[in-house]
C-alpha positions as CSV (number, residue, x, y, z in Angstrom):
1,X,0.0,0.0,0.0
2,X,1.4,3.4,-1.0
3,X,1.3,6.5,1.3
4,X,-1.5,7.9,-0.9
5,X,-3.6,4.8,-0.3
6,X,-3.2,4.8,3.5
7,X,-6.4,4.9,5.5
8,X,-6.8,8.1,7.6
9,X,-5.6,7.8,11.1
10,X,-8.3,9.9,12.7
11,X,-12.0,10.1,11.8
12,X,-13.6,13.3,13.1
13,X,-17.1,14.5,13.6
14,X,-17.8,18.3,13.7
15,X,-20.7,19.9,15.5
16,X,-21.9,23.4,16.5
17,X,-24.8,25.7,16.1
18,X,-25.0,27.8,13.0
19,X,-22.7,30.9,13.0
20,X,-20.2,29.5,15.5
21,X,-17.3,28.8,13.1
22,X,-17.8,25.2,12.1
23,X,-16.6,25.8,8.5
24,X,-13.6,27.8,9.8
25,X,-12.5,25.1,12.2
26,X,-12.9,22.4,9.6
27,X,-10.7,24.2,7.0
28,X,-8.1,25.0,9.7
29,X,-7.9,21.4,10.6
30,X,-7.6,20.2,7.0
31,X,-5.0,22.9,6.4
32,X,-2.8,22.0,9.4
33,X,-3.1,18.3,10.2
34,X,-2.3,15.1,8.3
35,X,-4.4,12.0,8.1
36,X,-7.8,13.3,9.2
37,X,-11.2,12.8,7.7
38,X,-14.4,14.5,8.6
39,X,-17.3,12.1,8.5
40,X,-20.3,14.4,8.8
41,X,-23.0,14.1,6.1
42,X,-24.9,17.3,5.1
43,X,-28.0,15.9,3.4
44,X,-30.4,15.2,6.2
45,X,-30.5,17.9,8.9
46,X,-32.6,15.7,11.2
47,X,-30.0,13.0,11.5
48,X,-27.0,12.8,13.9
49,X,-24.5,12.9,11.1
50,X,-25.3,16.6,10.3
51,X,-23.0,19.1,12.0
52,X,-26.0,21.2,13.3
53,X,-27.9,18.2,14.6
54,X,-29.8,19.0,17.9
55,X,-29.1,16.2,20.3
56,X,-31.1,17.6,23.2
57,X,-34.4,16.2,24.4
58,X,-36.5,19.4,24.4
59,X,-37.3,19.3,20.7
60,X,-39.9,22.0,20.9
61,X,-37.1,24.6,21.0
62,X,-35.5,23.5,17.8
63,X,-35.8,26.7,15.7
64,X,-36.1,25.2,12.2
65,X,-38.4,22.3,11.4
66,X,-35.8,20.8,9.1
67,X,-33.8,19.9,12.2
68,X,-36.7,18.3,14.1
69,X,-35.8,14.8,15.3
70,X,-37.0,12.1,17.7
71,X,-33.6,11.0,18.9
72,X,-33.0,10.7,22.6
73,X,-29.5,10.1,24.0
74,X,-29.0,9.3,27.7
75,X,-25.3,9.1,27.4
76,X,-22.4,10.0,25.1
77,X,-21.8,6.2,24.6
78,X,-25.3,5.9,23.1
79,X,-24.8,8.9,20.8
80,X,-21.4,7.6,19.7
81,X,-22.8,4.2,19.0
82,X,-25.6,5.7,16.9
83,X,-23.3,7.9,14.9
84,X,-20.8,5.1,14.3
85,X,-23.7,2.8,13.2
86,X,-24.9,5.3,10.7
87,X,-21.5,5.4,9.0
88,X,-22.1,2.1,7.1
89,X,-19.4,1.1,4.7
90,X,-16.9,3.5,6.2
91,X,-15.2,0.9,8.5
92,X,-15.6,3.2,11.5
93,X,-15.7,1.3,14.8
94,X,-17.6,2.5,17.8
95,X,-15.1,4.2,20.2
96,X,-12.8,5.5,17.5
97,X,-14.5,8.7,16.4
98,X,-13.3,12.0,17.7
99,X,-15.7,14.9,18.2
100,X,-15.0,18.6,17.7
101,X,-17.7,21.1,18.9
102,X,-17.5,24.8,18.1
103,X,-19.0,27.5,20.3
104,X,-19.2,31.3,20.3
105,X,-19.8,34.0,22.9
106,X,-23.6,33.9,23.2
107,X,-24.0,37.7,23.1
108,X,-21.9,37.9,19.9
109,X,-23.7,34.9,18.5
110,X,-27.3,36.1,19.1
111,X,-27.4,39.0,16.6
112,X,-25.6,36.8,14.0
113,X,-28.1,33.9,14.4
114,X,-31.0,36.4,14.1
115,X,-29.6,37.7,10.8
116,X,-29.1,34.1,9.7
117,X,-32.7,33.2,10.7
118,X,-34.1,36.1,8.6
119,X,-32.0,35.2,5.6
120,X,-33.0,31.6,5.7
121,X,-36.6,32.4,6.8
122,X,-36.7,30.3,9.9
123,X,-40.3,30.0,11.3
124,X,-41.0,33.0,13.5
125,X,-38.0,35.0,12.4
126,X,-40.1,38.2,12.0
127,X,-41.2,38.1,15.7
128,X,-38.5,39.6,17.9
129,X,-39.9,38.0,21.0
130,X,-39.3,34.5,19.5
131,X,-35.7,35.5,18.6
132,X,-34.9,35.5,22.3
133,X,-35.6,31.8,22.4
134,X,-32.6,31.1,20.3
135,X,-30.7,31.4,23.6
136,X,-32.7,28.4,24.8
137,X,-31.5,26.5,21.8
138,X,-28.0,27.6,22.6
139,X,-28.2,26.5,26.3
140,X,-29.8,23.1,25.5
141,X,-27.3,22.4,22.6
142,X,-24.2,23.2,24.6
143,X,-25.5,21.8,27.8
144,X,-25.8,18.4,26.1
145,X,-22.3,18.6,24.6
146,X,-20.9,19.6,28.0
147,X,-22.5,16.5,29.4
148,X,-21.0,14.5,26.6
149,X,-17.5,16.0,27.2
150,X,-17.7,15.1,30.9
151,X,-18.2,11.5,29.8
152,X,-15.5,11.2,27.2
153,X,-12.1,12.7,26.3
154,X,-13.0,12.2,22.7
155,X,-15.1,15.3,22.8
156,X,-13.3,18.7,22.5
157,X,-15.2,22.0,22.7
158,X,-13.5,24.8,20.8
159,X,-14.2,28.5,21.3
160,X,-14.4,30.5,18.1
161,X,-12.7,33.4,19.9
162,X,-9.7,31.2,20.9
163,X,-9.2,30.4,17.2
164,X,-8.9,34.1,16.5
165,X,-6.9,35.2,19.5
166,X,-4.5,32.2,20.0
167,X,-4.6,29.9,17.0
168,X,-1.3,28.2,17.7
169,X,-2.3,27.3,21.3
170,X,-5.8,26.2,20.3
171,X,-4.7,23.9,17.5
172,X,-1.9,22.5,19.7
173,X,-4.6,21.6,22.3
174,X,-6.7,19.9,19.7
175,X,-3.7,18.0,18.2
176,X,-2.6,16.8,21.6
177,X,-6.1,15.7,22.6
178,X,-6.6,13.7,19.4
179,X,-2.9,12.7,18.8
180,X,-2.8,14.3,15.4
181,X,0.2,14.9,13.2
182,X,1.0,18.5,12.1
183,X,1.6,19.2,8.5
184,X,4.2,21.9,9.2
185,X,6.1,23.5,12.1
186,X,3.9,26.6,12.2
187,X,0.2,26.5,12.0
188,X,-1.4,28.3,9.1
189,X,-4.4,30.6,9.4
190,X,-6.9,31.1,6.6
191,X,-8.8,34.3,5.8
192,X,-11.7,32.9,3.9
193,X,-13.9,29.8,4.1
194,X,-16.6,28.5,1.8
195,X,-19.8,30.5,1.5
196,X,-18.2,33.4,3.4
197,X,-16.5,36.7,2.7
198,X,-12.8,37.3,3.3
199,X,-12.0,37.8,7.0
200,X,-9.6,40.7,6.9
201,X,-7.2,41.8,9.6
202,X,-9.4,44.8,10.1
203,X,-12.5,42.7,10.6
204,X,-10.6,40.3,13.0
205,X,-9.4,43.3,15.1
206,X,-12.9,44.8,15.2
207,X,-14.4,41.5,16.3
208,X,-11.9,40.9,19.0
209,X,-12.3,44.4,20.4
210,X,-16.1,44.3,20.3
211,X,-18.0,44.3,23.6
212,X,-21.1,42.2,22.7
213,X,-23.1,43.3,25.7
214,X,-23.0,46.9,24.4
215,X,-25.3,46.0,21.5
216,X,-28.2,45.5,23.9
217,X,-30.2,47.6,26.2
218,X,-30.5,46.6,29.8
219,X,-34.0,45.3,29.2
220,X,-32.9,43.2,26.2
221,X,-30.1,41.8,28.2
222,X,-32.5,40.7,31.0
223,X,-34.7,38.9,28.5
224,X,-31.7,37.2,26.9
225,X,-30.3,36.2,30.2
226,X,-33.7,34.6,31.2
227,X,-33.3,32.3,28.2
228,X,-29.6,31.6,28.6
229,X,-28.5,29.2,31.3
230,X,-25.7,31.0,33.1
231,X,-24.2,27.7,34.3
232,X,-23.7,26.7,30.7
233,X,-22.2,30.0,29.7
234,X,-19.8,29.9,32.7
235,X,-18.7,26.3,31.9
236,X,-18.0,27.3,28.3
237,X,-15.8,30.1,29.6
238,X,-18.1,33.1,29.0
239,X,-18.8,35.7,31.6
240,X,-22.2,37.3,31.6
241,X,-22.1,41.1,31.9
242,X,-24.9,42.9,33.6
243,X,-25.9,46.3,32.5
């Protein structure tokens, strides 16, 4: 068998809510690590192979009907077994998949997901009151993945802001956790991903200097915080700022 025929050493699954940098992280991984293969399928949004699949039990809070599903997972082992079983013909054994999960500061994410909902005509996107419920989706989604990460070291949650602020450290952490081989001594950043505009240095600087809480009035923050589980935000490494 030649080197070009060699099976990938690491099969990866990528998850995250829309507008949290999933495409960015995937392309960074493919740019910087050898012998990796992402196994997500993008056809059926209601199946666990989709990167935006909602694994939580409270299905009523799923914001788009295309992601509605009846799956219930009491443990990471059950989720992992289900995903592995769906990868028929891929020779993926249960217990070998590695899971990357992207997350973004909830107050930075919320205006972005509202714009995304309007663009893609999610049900209720015209009603501002319903937009606040996206924070419930956020809390439930990442609460489930935090539970999964407590149960397995094959789950790594990656903050979008860390990729922008400290790329080298963050990719080193992922590489060490999953025992991946670097392609080169220095990690390479990318300034554009598929279906996105170029991320210039000016945009990056503006994003990192932005104070997301300043975009909201005190009343709006109170409503958002009612729908956002503060324990989830804290465990993800985000501090909630009160007006």
